[in-house]
GUDO-183803 format. One record per atom (N, C-alpha, C): x, y, z; atom name. Coordinates in Angstrom, 2 decimals, decimal comma, m for minus. Each point is the difference from the previous one (the first is absolute). Example, Ala and Ser with C-alpha at 12.3 -4.5 7.8 and 13.67 -1.06 7.14 Angstrom:
       c1       c2       c3  atom
    13,19    m5,69     7,80     N
    m0,89     1,19     0,00    CA
     0,90     1,20     0,00     C
    m0,35     1,05    m0,72     N
     0,82     1,19     0,06    CA
    m0,77     1,09     0,73     C
# end
This chain:
       c1       c2       c3  atom
     0,83    m1,20    m0,02     N
    m0,80     1,21     0,04    CA
     0,84     1,20    m0,04     C
     0,90     0,12     0,96     N
     0,89     1,17     0,10    CA
     1,36    m0,37    m0,47     C
     0,61     0,70    m0,86     N
     1,28    m0,33    m0,55    CA
     1,13     0,42     0,98     C
     1,12    m0,75    m0,05     N
     1,07     0,37     0,87    CA
     0,55     1,36    m0,40     C
     0,43     0,77     1,00     N
     0,50     1,32    m0,23    CA
     1,55    m0,08    m0,26     C
     0,67     1,05     0,30     N
     1,44     0,13    m0,34    CA
     0,81    m1,09     0,67     C
     1,19    m0,26    m0,53     N
     0,85    m1,03     0,55    CA
     1,07     0,65     0,92     C
     0,10     1,33    m0,02     N
     1,12     0,64     0,77    CA
    m0,41     0,24     1,42     C
    m0,55    m1,01     0,68     N
    m0,57     0,25     1,32    CA
     0,93    m0,41     1,15     C
     1,05    m0,81    m0,36     N
     0,78    m0,63     1,08    CA
     1,28     0,76     0,29     C
     0,05     0,66     1,21     N
     1,22     0,66     0,43    CA
     0,59    m0,82     1,12     C
     0,84    m0,99    m0,34     N
     0,46    m0,97     0,97    CA
     1,08     0,65     0,88     C
    m0,12    m0,18     1,32     N
     1,04     0,46     0,91    CA
     1,10    m1,03     0,10     C
     1,24     0,48     0,19     N
     1,11    m0,93     0,03    CA
     0,30    m0,57     1,40     C
    m0,56     0,60     1,03     N
     0,19    m0,48     1,33    CA
    m0,79    m1,27     0,26     C
     0,58    m0,93     0,76     N
    m0,70    m1,22     0,28    CA
    m1,11     0,18     1,00     C
    m1,09    m0,79    m0,19     N
    m1,08     0,04     0,97    CA
    m0,27    m1,34     0,50     C
    m0,63    m0,12     1,17     N
    m0,12    m1,29     0,66    CA
    m1,43    m0,31     0,40     C
    m0,93     0,94    m0,13     N
    m1,40    m0,18     0,40    CA
    m0,74    m0,74    m1,05     C
    m1,00    m0,73     0,38     N
    m0,85    m0,66    m0,93    CA
    m0,81     1,05    m0,79     C
    m0,09    m0,24    m1,28     N
    m0,77     0,94    m0,87    CA
    m1,46    m0,20     0,15     C
    m0,44    m1,13     0,47     N
    m1,45    m0,32     0,19    CA
    m0,33    m0,20     1,45     C
    m1,01     0,73     0,39     N
    m0,55    m0,13     1,36    CA
    m1,49    m0,32    m0,15     C
    m0,60    m0,35     1,19     N
    m1,45    m0,32    m0,11    CA
    m0,81     1,21    m0,46     C
    m0,66    m0,10    m1,09     N
    m0,71     1,20    m0,59    CA
    m1,29     0,24     0,82     C
    m0,36     1,26     0,11     N
    m1,29     0,34     0,64    CA
    m1,15    m0,36    m0,84     C
    m1,24     0,05     0,51     N
    m1,18    m0,31    m0,81    CA
    m0,08     0,95    m1,21     C
    m0,55    m0,55    m1,08     N
    m0,11     0,81    m1,27    CA
    m0,72     1,28     0,27     C
    m0,99    m0,01     0,83     N
    m0,78     1,20     0,25    CA
     0,87     1,17     0,49     C
     1,09    m0,30     0,72     N
     0,82     1,09     0,54    CA
     0,91     0,60    m1,13     C
     0,14    m0,70    m1,09     N
     0,81     0,51    m1,14    CA
    m0,75     0,96    m0,81     C
    m1,28     0,11     0,21     N
    m0,89     0,81    m0,87    CA
    m0,20     1,42     0,63     C
    m0,12     0,96    m0,87     N
    m0,17     1,40     0,43    CA
    m1,48     0,41     0,22     C
    m0,88    m0,66    m0,74     N
    m1,37     0,40     0,03    CA
    m0,92    m1,25     0,13     C
    m1,26     0,25     0,48     N
    m0,92    m1,15     0,20    CA
    m0,29    m0,73    m1,34     C
    m0,33    m1,27     0,11     N
    m0,19    m0,84    m1,17    CA
    m1,38     0,22    m0,62     C
    m1,01     0,24     0,84     N
    m1,36     0,11    m0,56    CA
    m0,52    m1,42    m0,37     C
    m1,01    m0,02    m0,91     N
    m0,61    m1,25    m0,42    CA
     0,11    m0,25    m1,50     C
     0,92     0,70    m0,67     N
     0,17    m0,13    m1,46    CA
     0,62    m1,33    m0,33     C
    m0,48    m0,76    m1,03     N
     0,62    m1,27    m0,38    CA
     1,45     0,16    m0,38     C
     0,74    m1,06     0,28     N
     1,47     0,05    m0,26    CA
     0,38     0,30    m1,47     C
    m0,74    m0,58    m0,90     N
     0,34     0,25    m1,44    CA
    m0,22     1,45    m0,37     C
    m1,05     0,63     0,53     N
    m0,23     1,41    m0,29    CA
     1,11     0,88     0,57     C
     0,45    m0,37     1,24     N
     1,08     0,73     0,62    CA
     1,28    m0,15    m0,81     C
     0,28    m1,14    m0,48     N
     1,24    m0,21    m0,79    CA
    m0,06     0,76    m1,32     C
    m1,12     0,08    m0,61     N
    m0,18     0,75    m1,25    CA
     0,30     1,44     0,26     C
    m0,60     0,55     1,07     N
     0,22     1,34     0,30    CA
     1,43     0,32     0,39     C
     0,65    m0,98     0,66     N
     1,42     0,17     0,36    CA
     0,85     0,04    m1,26     C
    m0,26    m0,83    m0,97     N
     0,71     0,05    m1,23    CA
    m0,10     1,34    m0,73     C
    m1,24     0,53     0,03     N
    m0,21     1,32    m0,65    CA
     0,75     1,08     0,70     C
     0,08    m0,08     1,33     N
     0,73     1,02     0,74    CA
     1,54    m0,10    m0,20     C
     0,46    m1,25    m0,02     N
     1,42    m0,21    m0,22    CA
     0,49     0,49    m1,39     C
    m0,89    m0,08    m0,97     N
     0,41     0,42    m1,32    CA
     0,14     1,51    m0,09     C
    m0,39     0,70     1,08     N
     0,15     1,50    m0,03    CA
     1,38     0,41     0,48     C
     0,88    m0,94     0,37     N
     1,33     0,44     0,42    CA
     0,63     0,78    m1,13     C
     0,85     0,99     0,28     N
     0,64     0,23     1,32    CA
    m0,80     0,85     1,07     C
    m1,26     0,01    m0,09     N
    m0,85     0,64     1,01    CA
     0,09    m0,85     1,28     C
     0,72     0,48     1,02     N
     0,20    m0,77     1,18    CA
    m1,29    m0,19     0,78     C
    m0,86     0,99     0,00     N
    m1,22    m0,13     0,71    CA
    m0,85    m1,13    m0,58     C
     0,02    m0,18    m1,32     N
    m0,68    m1,06    m0,64    CA
     0,56    m1,33     0,33     C
     1,32    m0,13     0,13     N
     0,57    m1,25     0,35    CA
    m0,31    m0,33     1,42     C
    m0,05     1,02     0,90     N
    m0,39    m0,26     1,37    CA
    m1,42    m0,50     0,09     C
    m0,90     0,54    m0,86     N
    m1,38    m0,49    m0,04    CA
     0,03    m1,48    m0,51     C
     0,80    m0,29    m0,97     N
     0,12    m1,36    m0,49    CA
     0,46    m0,97     1,10     C
     0,97     0,42     0,79     N
     0,49    m0,83     1,12    CA
    m1,16    m0,34     0,94     C
    m0,80     1,02     0,40     N
    m1,13    m0,26     0,90    CA
    m1,00    m0,92    m0,59     C
    m0,31     0,19    m1,30     N
    m0,99    m0,83    m0,65    CA
     0,44    m1,44    m0,13     C
     1,30    m0,19    m0,28     N
     0,56    m1,32    m0,04    CA
    m0,13    m0,78     1,36     C
     0,28     0,72     1,03     N
    m0,12    m0,62     1,34    CA
    m1,43    m0,28     0,39     C
    m0,86     0,86    m0,45     N
    m1,44    m0,16     0,19    CA
    m0,47    m1,26    m0,70     C
     0,49    m0,25    m1,21     N
    m0,31    m1,19    m0,74    CA
     0,53    m1,26     0,67     C
     1,22     0,15     0,63     N
     0,57    m1,14     0,68    CA
    m0,86    m0,36     1,19     C
    m0,61     0,95     0,67     N
    m0,88    m0,26     1,10    CA
    m1,34    m0,53    m0,41     C
    m0,47     0,52    m1,08     N
    m1,34    m0,37    m0,56    CA
    m0,06    m1,44    m0,43     C
     1,15    m0,53    m0,49     N
    m0,01    m1,39    m0,44    CA
     1,33    m0,61     0,47     C
    m0,14    m0,72     1,10     N
     1,24    m0,60     0,65    CA
     0,48    m1,31    m0,72     C
    m0,72    m0,37    m1,10     N
     0,41    m1,22    m0,75    CA
     0,96     0,38    m1,17     C
     0,23     1,25    m0,25     N
     0,80     0,36    m1,18    CA
     1,22     0,88     0,44     C
     0,98     0,05    m0,86     N
     1,20     0,78     0,33    CA
     0,16     1,26    m0,87     C
    m0,90     0,17    m0,98     N
     0,17     1,13    m0,91    CA
     0,00     1,33     0,75     C
    m0,77     0,17     1,03     N
     0,01     1,25     0,78    CA
     1,32     0,25     0,69     C
     0,59    m1,07     0,54     N
     1,27     0,15     0,68    CA
     1,11     0,33    m1,02     C
    m0,05    m0,68    m1,10     N
     0,98     0,21    m1,02    CA
     0,00     1,45    m0,49     C
    m1,15     0,55    m0,32     N
    m0,07     1,35    m0,51    CA
     0,32     1,01     1,10     C
    m0,22    m0,39     1,28     N
     0,36     0,87     1,11    CA
     1,47     0,13     0,14     C
     0,71    m1,10    m0,17     N
     1,47     0,02     0,05    CA
     0,58     0,84    m1,16     C
    m0,57    m0,17    m1,15     N
     0,43     0,78    m1,15    CA
    m0,18     1,53     0,26     C
    m1,15     0,36     0,48     N
    m0,25     1,44     0,27    CA
     0,92     0,51     1,12     C
     0,19    m0,81     1,08     N
     0,84     0,46     1,07    CA
     1,47     0,11    m0,47     C
     0,40    m0,92    m0,87     N
     1,41     0,03    m0,51    CA
     0,21     1,24    m0,91     C
    m1,00     0,29    m0,84     N
     0,15     1,16    m0,86    CA
     0,12     1,25     0,87     C
    m0,79     0,10     1,02     N
     0,06     1,20     0,88    CA
     1,26     0,06     0,73     C
     0,46    m1,15     0,56     N
     1,28     0,02     0,73    CA
     1,18     0,40    m0,85     C
     0,04    m0,44    m1,25     N
     1,10     0,38    m0,94    CA
     0,14     1,49    m0,13     C
    m1,12     0,74     0,09     N
    m0,02     1,39    m0,24    CA
    m0,11     0,90     1,17     C
    m0,06    m0,58     1,18     N
    m0,15     0,77     1,26    CA
     1,31     0,50     0,50     C
     0,09     1,24     0,34     N
     1,24     0,59     0,55    CA
     0,10    m0,10     1,54     C
    m1,16     0,04     0,67     N
     0,01    m0,07     1,45    CA
     0,33    m1,43     0,43     C
     1,11    m0,13     0,72     N
     0,51    m1,39     0,32    CA
    m0,97    m0,83     0,82     C
    m0,70     0,69     0,97     N
    m0,94    m0,74     0,86    CA
    m1,14    m0,46    m0,83     C
    m0,60     0,82    m0,82     N
    m1,15    m0,35    m0,85    CA
     0,42    m1,13    m0,95     C
     1,17     0,15    m0,57     N
     0,53    m0,96    m0,95    CA
     0,15    m1,38     0,65     C
     0,60     0,01     1,20     N
     0,25    m1,25     0,73    CA
    m1,31    m0,64     0,39     C
    m0,93     0,82     0,45     N
    m1,34    m0,56     0,36    CA
    m0,70    m0,67    m1,19     C
     0,10     0,59    m1,18     N
    m0,57    m0,51    m1,16    CA
     0,67    m1,36    m0,39     C
     1,36    m0,02     0,08     N
     0,70    m1,24    m0,38    CA
    m0,32    m1,11     1,00     C
    m0,07     0,32     1,30     N
    m0,32    m1,07     0,98    CA
    m1,38    m0,51    m0,14     C
    m0,94     0,92    m0,33     N
    m1,39    m0,46    m0,19    CA
    m0,12    m0,80    m1,28     C
     0,79     0,32    m1,03     N
     0,03    m0,78    m1,21    CA
     0,49    m1,44     0,30     C
     1,04    m0,14     0,82     N
     0,52    m1,31     0,42    CA
    m1,08    m0,80     0,71     C
    m0,71     0,72     0,96     N
    m1,09    m0,65     0,70    CA
    m1,13    m0,51    m0,86     C
    m0,34     0,85    m1,00     N
    m1,02    m0,44    m0,98    CA
     0,51    m1,22    m0,77     C
     1,26    m0,01    m0,34     N
     0,59    m1,17    m0,71    CA
    m0,06    m1,26     0,82     C
     0,23     0,14     1,31     N
    m0,09    m1,18     0,88    CA
    m1,38    m0,54     0,04     C
    m1,01     0,88     0,07     N
    m1,41    m0,50    m0,03    CA
    m0,30    m0,59    m1,35     C
     0,58     0,52    m1,01     N
    m0,28    m0,49    m1,34    CA
     0,44    m1,45    m0,14     C
     1,23    m0,36     0,48     N
     0,50    m1,30    m0,05    CA
    m0,71    m0,95     1,01     C
    m0,57     0,56     1,07     N
    m0,72    m0,86     0,93    CA
    m1,29    m0,45    m0,71     C
    m0,59     0,94    m0,77     N
    m1,28    m0,36    m0,68    CA
     0,31    m1,02    m1,14     C
     1,12     0,28    m0,69     N
     0,31    m0,88    m1,17    CA
     1,52    m0,22    m0,07     C
     0,46    m1,00     0,66     N
     1,47    m0,23     0,17    CA
     0,74    m0,16    m1,30     C
    m0,66    m0,43    m1,06     N
     0,67    m0,28    m1,25    CA
    m0,17     1,13    m1,01     C
    m0,61     1,15     0,40     N
    m0,31     1,08    m0,89    CA
     1,30     0,70    m0,52     C
     0,16     0,02    m1,30     N
     1,17     0,71    m0,56    CA
    m0,13     1,53     0,23     C
    m1,23     0,61    m0,26     N
    m0,07     1,43     0,32    CA
     0,30     0,33     1,47     C
    m0,41    m0,81     0,93     N
     0,37     0,22     1,38    CA
     1,50    m0,11     0,27     C
     0,60    m0,97    m0,61     N
     1,49    m0,16     0,22    CA
     0,75     1,19    m0,63     C
    m0,41     0,39    m1,22     N
     0,70     1,08    m0,70    CA
    m0,12     1,31     0,76     C
    m1,24     0,37     0,35     N
    m0,18     1,28     0,65    CA
     0,47     0,07     1,48     C
     0,00    m1,14     0,66     N
     0,62    m0,06     1,32    CA
     1,52     0,27    m0,18     C
     0,59    m0,60    m1,00     N
     1,41     0,19    m0,27    CA
     0,29     1,49    m0,23     C
    m0,77     0,66    m0,77     N
     0,13     1,45    m0,24    CA
    m0,08     0,79     1,34     C
    m1,00    m0,35     0,75     N
    m0,23     0,69     1,30    CA
     1,21    m0,24     0,94     C
     0,55    m1,16     0,01     N
     1,20    m0,23     0,82    CA
     1,16     0,82    m0,37     C
     0,15     0,27    m1,29     N
     1,11     0,86    m0,44    CA
    m0,24     1,40     0,44     C
    m1,25     0,46    m0,09     N
    m0,25     1,37     0,45    CA
     0,18     0,10     1,51     C
    m0,40    m0,97     0,78     N
     0,23     0,03     1,45    CA
     1,48     0,06     0,31     C
     0,79    m0,77    m0,68     N
     1,48    m0,01     0,22    CA
     0,64     1,37    m0,12     C
    m0,54     0,81    m0,88     N
     0,56     1,35    m0,25    CA
     0,07     0,81     1,30     C
    m1,13    m0,03     0,76     N
    m0,11     0,86     1,17    CA
     0,07    m0,74     1,33     C
     0,05    m1,27     0,03     N
     0,22    m0,79     1,19    CA
     1,22    m0,89    m0,20     C
     1,21     0,56     0,17     N
     1,25    m0,72    m0,25    CA
     0,15    m1,27     0,71     C
    m0,61    m0,17     1,20     N
     0,10    m1,28     0,72    CA
    m0,65    m1,15    m0,74     C
    m0,90     0,32    m1,00     N
    m0,64    m1,09    m0,75    CA
     0,70    m0,32    m1,32     C
     1,09     0,70    m0,31     N
     0,64    m0,19    m1,28    CA
     0,41    m1,45    m0,27     C
     0,82    m0,60     0,95     N
     0,47    m1,32    m0,23    CA
    m1,08    m1,02    m0,24     C
    m0,96    m0,06     0,95     N
    m1,09    m1,00    m0,11    CA
    m0,91     0,38    m1,13     C
    m0,36     1,30    m0,15     N
    m0,99     0,46    m0,97    CA
     0,42    m0,28    m1,43     C
     1,32     0,31    m0,30     N
     0,43    m0,12    m1,40    CA
     0,17    m1,49    m0,39     C
     0,37    m0,85     0,96     N
     0,06    m1,37    m0,30    CA
    m1,38    m0,63    m0,19     C
    m0,92     0,41     0,75     N
    m1,41    m0,45    m0,22    CA
    m0,53     0,52    m1,29     C
     0,35     1,20    m0,33     N
    m0,45     0,66    m1,22    CA
     0,53    m0,81    m1,21     C
     1,28    m0,37     0,02     N
     0,57    m0,72    m1,13    CA
    m0,69    m1,40    m0,14     C
    m0,25    m0,63     1,09     N
    m0,68    m1,31    m0,05    CA
    m1,39     0,07    m0,56     C
    m0,73     1,00     0,43     N
    m1,35     0,20    m0,52    CA
     0,01     0,29    m1,50     C
     0,91     0,83    m0,45     N
     0,09     0,34    m1,42    CA
     0,47    m1,26    m0,83     C
     0,88    m0,78     0,55     N
     0,37    m1,22    m0,71    CA
    m1,21    m0,95    m0,16     C
    m0,72    m0,14     1,06     N
    m1,15    m0,85    m0,07    CA
    m1,03     0,53    m1,03     C
    m0,27     1,31    m0,01     N
    m0,93     0,63    m0,90    CA
     0,45    m0,17    m1,44     C
     1,30     0,18    m0,23     N
     0,61    m0,10    m1,33    CA
    m0,13    m1,44    m0,49     C
     0,15    m0,97     0,86     N
    m0,09    m1,38    m0,41    CA
    m1,45    m0,38    m0,32     C
    m0,95     0,53     0,81     N
    m1,38    m0,42    m0,12    CA
    m0,80     0,76    m1,02     C
     0,35     1,27    m0,24     N
    m0,70     0,82    m0,99    CA
     0,96     1,01    m0,62     C
     0,85    m0,43    m0,89     N
     1,08     0,88    m0,52    CA
    m0,52     1,29    m0,60     C
    m1,16     0,03    m0,62     N
    m0,52     1,17    m0,71    CA
    m0,81     0,92     0,87     C
    m0,17    m0,29     1,25     N
    m0,87     0,79     0,88    CA
     0,54     1,45     0,02     C
    m0,90     0,99    m0,05     N
     0,36     1,45     0,00    CA
     1,09     0,30    m1,00     C
    m0,17    m0,52    m1,24     N
     0,96     0,25    m1,08    CA
     1,42    m0,46     0,40     C
     0,09    m1,25     0,50     N
     1,24    m0,60     0,48    CA
     0,53     0,72     1,23     C
    m0,93     0,43     0,82     N
     0,36     0,75     1,23    CA
     0,91    m0,70     0,93     C
    m0,20    m1,27     0,32     N
     0,91    m0,72     0,91    CA
     1,45     0,00    m0,49     C
     0,19    m0,22    m1,31     N
     1,37    m0,01    m0,50    CA
     0,56     1,44     0,01     C
    m0,83     0,97    m0,36     N
     0,48     1,38    m0,08    CA
     0,43     0,47     1,43     C
    m0,86    m0,16     0,96     N
     0,27     0,48     1,36    CA
     1,17    m0,77     0,63     C
     0,04    m1,30    m0,27     N
     1,11    m0,81     0,56    CA
     1,34     0,52    m0,57     C
     0,03     0,33    m1,30     N
     1,21     0,51    m0,59    CA
     0,47     1,27     0,69     C
    m0,92     0,93     0,26     N
     0,36     1,26     0,68    CA
     0,43    m0,30     1,37     C
    m0,70    m0,85     0,71     N
     0,39    m0,37     1,38    CA
     1,44    m0,49     0,02     C
     0,34    m0,90    m0,87     N
     1,31    m0,68     0,04    CA
     1,14     0,98    m0,24     C
    m0,25     1,04    m0,83     N
     1,11     0,94    m0,24    CA
     0,04     1,19     0,99     C
    m1,05     0,15     0,78     N
    m0,01     1,10     0,99    CA
     0,26    m0,49     1,41     C
    m0,33    m1,23     0,29     N
     0,12    m0,57     1,37    CA
     1,47    m0,27     0,35     C
     0,31     0,10     1,28     N
     1,34    m0,49     0,45    CA
     0,13    m1,50    m0,25     C
     1,27    m0,40    m0,21     N
     0,18    m1,44    m0,28    CA
     0,05    m0,82     1,29     C
     0,38    m1,28    m0,15     N
     0,11    m0,88     1,10    CA
     1,08     0,48     0,93     C
    m0,19    m0,08     1,34     N
    m1,06    m0,75     0,76    CA
    m1,17     0,90     0,35     C
     0,08     1,32    m0,33     N
    m1,06     0,89     0,43    CA
    m1,27    m0,19    m0,86     C
     0,21    m0,06    m1,33     N
    m1,19     0,01    m0,86    CA
     0,22    m0,86    m1,23     C
    m0,95    m0,03    m0,90     N
     0,05    m0,89    m1,22    CA
     0,72     0,59    m1,20     C
     0,69     1,10     0,18     N
     0,61     0,71    m1,10    CA
     0,85    m0,86    m0,89     C
    m0,19     0,13    m1,34     N
     0,74    m0,78    m0,99    CA
    m0,14     0,64    m1,35     C
     1,01     0,78    m0,44     N
    m0,10     0,77    m1,24    CA
    m0,21    m0,86    m1,23     C
     0,75    m1,12    m0,04     N
    m0,10    m0,94    m1,15    CA
    m1,37    m0,67    m0,05     C
    m0,43    m0,39     1,16     N
    m1,34    m0,60     0,14    CA
    m1,09     0,95    m0,39     C
     0,17     1,29     0,35     N
    m0,96     1,02    m0,36    CA
    m0,10     0,10    m1,54     C
     1,07    m0,11    m0,65     N
     0,04     0,11    m1,51    CA
    m0,83    m1,18    m0,62     C
     0,12    m1,21     0,58     N
    m0,74    m1,12    m0,47    CA
    m1,46     0,25     0,06     C
    m0,43     0,54     1,17     N
    m1,47     0,25     0,19    CA
    m0,49     1,20    m0,83     C
     0,84     1,03    m0,18     N
    m0,44     1,11    m0,82    CA
    m0,16    m0,45    m1,49     C
     0,90    m0,82    m0,47     N
    m0,09    m0,50    m1,39    CA
    m1,19    m0,88    m0,14     C
    m0,34    m0,77     1,05     N
    m1,22    m0,81    m0,06    CA
    m1,21     0,84    m0,08     C
    m0,05     1,06     0,76     N
    m1,21     0,93    m0,05    CA
    m0,18     0,55    m1,38     C
     1,07     0,38    m0,66     N
    m0,05     0,50    m1,34    CA
    m0,46    m1,05    m1,04     C
     0,51    m1,23     0,20     N
    m0,39    m1,07    m0,86    CA
    m1,50    m0,26     0,06     C
    m0,52     0,09     1,25     N
    m1,43    m0,26     0,22    CA
    m0,90     1,12    m0,51     C
     0,41     1,21     0,29     N
    m0,86     1,18    m0,45    CA
     0,98     1,08    m0,51     C
     0,50    m0,17    m1,18     N
     1,01     0,98    m0,51    CA
    m0,56     1,40    m0,29     C
    m1,33     0,14    m0,18     N
    m0,58     1,31    m0,35    CA
    m0,40     0,77     1,24     C
     0,22    m0,47     1,21     N
    m0,39     0,69     1,20    CA
     1,13     0,90     0,44     C
    m0,17     1,37     0,00     N
     1,10     0,89     0,27    CA
     0,78    m0,25     1,33     C
    m0,66    m0,33     1,09     N
     0,73    m0,23     1,26    CA
     0,97    m1,19    m0,07     C
    m0,33    m1,00    m0,89     N
     0,90    m1,10    m0,14    CA
     1,32     0,44    m0,70     C
    m0,09     0,81    m0,96     N
     1,16     0,56    m0,66    CA
     0,71     0,89     0,95     C
    m0,73     0,76     0,82     N
     0,60     0,87     0,98    CA
     0,80    m0,77     1,02     C
    m0,57    m1,13     0,49     N
     0,74    m0,83     0,95    CA
     1,21    m0,60    m0,66     C
    m0,09    m0,44    m1,23     N
     1,16    m0,55    m0,70    CA
     1,09     0,99    m0,17     C
    m0,38     1,24    m0,29     N
     0,99     1,04    m0,15    CA
     0,73     0,25     1,30     C
    m0,72     0,10     1,12     N
     0,63     0,21     1,31    CA
     0,95    m1,15     0,31     C
    m0,44    m1,23    m0,19     N
     0,75    m1,17     0,33    CA
     1,27    m0,14    m0,80     C
    m0,13     0,33    m1,37     N
     1,16    m0,02    m0,89    CA
     1,01     1,03     0,45     C
    m0,40     1,22     0,41     N
     0,92     1,02     0,45    CA
     0,74    m0,51     1,28     C
    m0,81    m0,65     0,88     N
     0,65    m0,48     1,25    CA
     1,06    m1,09    m0,33     C
    m0,24    m0,76    m1,07     N
     0,94    m0,99    m0,38    CA
     1,13     0,45    m0,94     C
     0,10     1,35    m0,13     N
     1,12     0,57    m0,79    CA
    m0,25     0,03    m1,50     C
    m1,17    m0,25    m0,49     N
    m0,35    m0,10    m1,43    CA
    m0,70     1,31    m0,35     C
     0,81     1,11    m0,07     N
    m0,62     1,30    m0,11    CA
    m0,71     0,18    m1,39     C
     0,55    m0,40    m1,08     N
    m0,56     0,21    m1,31    CA
    m1,37    m0,78    m0,10     C
     0,02    m1,23     0,41     N
    m1,27    m0,75    m0,06    CA
    m1,03     0,52     1,01     C
     0,51     0,51     1,13     N
    m0,93     0,53     0,99    CA
    m0,71     1,24    m0,54     C
     0,77     0,89    m0,65     N
    m0,61     1,23    m0,56    CA
    m0,98    m0,39    m1,14     C
     0,33    m1,00    m0,76     N
    m0,85    m0,47    m1,10    CA
    m1,38    m0,41     0,59     C
     0,06    m0,80     1,08     N
    m1,26    m0,44     0,63    CA
    m0,81     1,13     0,55     C
     0,65     0,96     0,63     N
    m0,64     1,17     0,53    CA
    m0,67     0,86    m1,05     C
     0,71     0,20    m1,10     N
    m0,55     0,72    m1,12    CA
    m1,25    m0,73    m0,60     C
     0,14    m1,29     0,03     N
    m1,15    m0,80    m0,46    CA
    m1,16     0,12     0,91     C
     0,26     0,12     1,29     N
    m1,12     0,21     0,99    CA
    m0,72     1,29    m0,25     C
     0,79     1,06    m0,28     N
    m0,60     1,34    m0,31    CA
    m0,79    m0,05    m1,28     C
     0,53    m0,69    m0,99     N
    m0,72    m0,08    m1,29    CA
    m1,35    m0,74     0,15     C
     0,01    m1,12     0,74     N
    m1,21    m0,75     0,21    CA
    m1,04     0,79     0,83     C
     0,52     0,73     0,97     N
    m0,90     0,76     0,89    CA
    m0,70     1,10    m0,82     C
     0,55     0,46    m1,10     N
    m0,56     1,09    m0,71    CA
    m0,99    m0,47    m1,08     C
    m0,17    m1,29    m0,17     N
    m0,90    m0,51    m1,03    CA
    m1,10    m0,84     0,61     C
    m0,96    m0,44    m0,93     N
    m1,06    m0,85     0,49    CA
     0,52    m1,40     0,40     C
    m0,61    m0,68     0,99     N
    m1,16     0,49     0,78    CA
     0,36     0,71     1,27     C
     1,25     0,34     0,18     N
     0,48     0,46     1,30    CA
    m0,04     1,53     0,20     C
    m0,05     0,72    m1,11     N
     0,07     1,52     0,10    CA
    m1,11     0,57     0,92     C
    m1,08    m0,63     0,06     N
    m1,11     0,47     0,85    CA
    m0,01    m0,58     1,43     C
     0,97    m0,79     0,36     N
     0,05    m0,61     1,34    CA
     0,29     1,14     1,03     C
    m0,66    m0,07     1,15     N
     0,19     1,02     0,98    CA
     1,42     0,08     0,59     C
     0,75    m1,07    m0,18     N
     1,40    m0,01     0,58    CA
     1,06     0,25    m1,03     C
    m0,36     0,33    m1,22     N
     1,00     0,12    m1,08    CA
     0,99     1,12     0,32     C
    m0,42     1,07     0,56     N
     0,94     1,09     0,29    CA
     1,10    m0,45     1,01     C
    m0,41    m0,89     0,89     N
     0,94    m0,46     1,02    CA
     0,98    m0,93    m0,65     C
    m0,44    m0,85    m0,98     N
     0,90    m0,90    m0,68    CA
     1,08     0,78    m0,80     C
    m0,50     1,03    m0,65     N
     0,91     0,84    m0,80    CA
     0,98     0,71     0,89     C
    m0,45     0,53     1,11     N
     0,86     0,70     0,95    CA
     1,09    m0,93     0,53     C
    m0,42    m1,20     0,35     N
     0,96    m1,00     0,47    CA
     1,05    m0,32    m0,99     C
    m0,40    m0,19    m1,24     N
     0,91    m0,31    m1,09    CA
     1,00     1,14    m0,22     C
    m0,56     1,19    m0,05     N
     0,87     1,14    m0,17    CA
     1,03     0,23     1,06     C
    m0,45    m0,31     1,24     N
     0,91     0,15     1,17    CA
     1,18    m0,95    m0,19     C
    m0,28    m1,25    m0,47     N
     1,08    m0,97    m0,18    CA
     0,90     0,42    m1,12     C
    m0,61     0,52    m1,09     N
     0,73     0,42    m1,11    CA
     1,00     1,13     0,24     C
    m0,37     0,80     1,01     N
     0,82     1,20     0,30    CA
     1,17    m0,34     0,94     C
     0,03    m1,24     0,44     N
     1,11    m0,35     0,90    CA
     1,33     0,01    m0,69     C
# end
């Protein structure tokens, strides 16, 4: 329903952390900002998707977040509401400047991800978006870096194995970025060469998706392949400017991320 946003969300800290990245999550009702009412879950999810499509309007994304959580409460048999709540929380956290607000969003996204997997332990969307949330949490809670990034890598590997094309090859793309930004053993799963394998796999699966080319460009640069890296980044910009992606709400972010890497 809601497409994955930018890939430049992970600011990994180099200091080791020793706290568990996952704690007992509070009830879903406490993660929500507004009352649920009696609207059916499907109607709430449709309205949430419409609000999320209004990004970069942050107020609209906040409304989408609340509607997603309301849907999760309205129908406890499904995970779609929790999945879209994590997406909305993650999008907001990526763009939030206030550290406390950003941390709260990331932590609540992790908690929603835990509930998601409790409802459906084999769900690829739950695994993928919990992984994203763990990366965001690690940015502002350094004590969770060691445990969180290792859990993140495992969840992404599982998602990539079970549904390689999910979110336009999202598990492979995000895993590639994680591996080149994370600290290496024994603190984290960092592996520049491994990141290149996964970035190439993402492009093989969905070559026309701009963030996959963007990820490949960043990973190639990290592996010392400057010419090929620039080529992939320019390809990302080219793809972003044409159909079907030119009208995507996140296209300006993709282009800005590519230009930032090209300027290095």
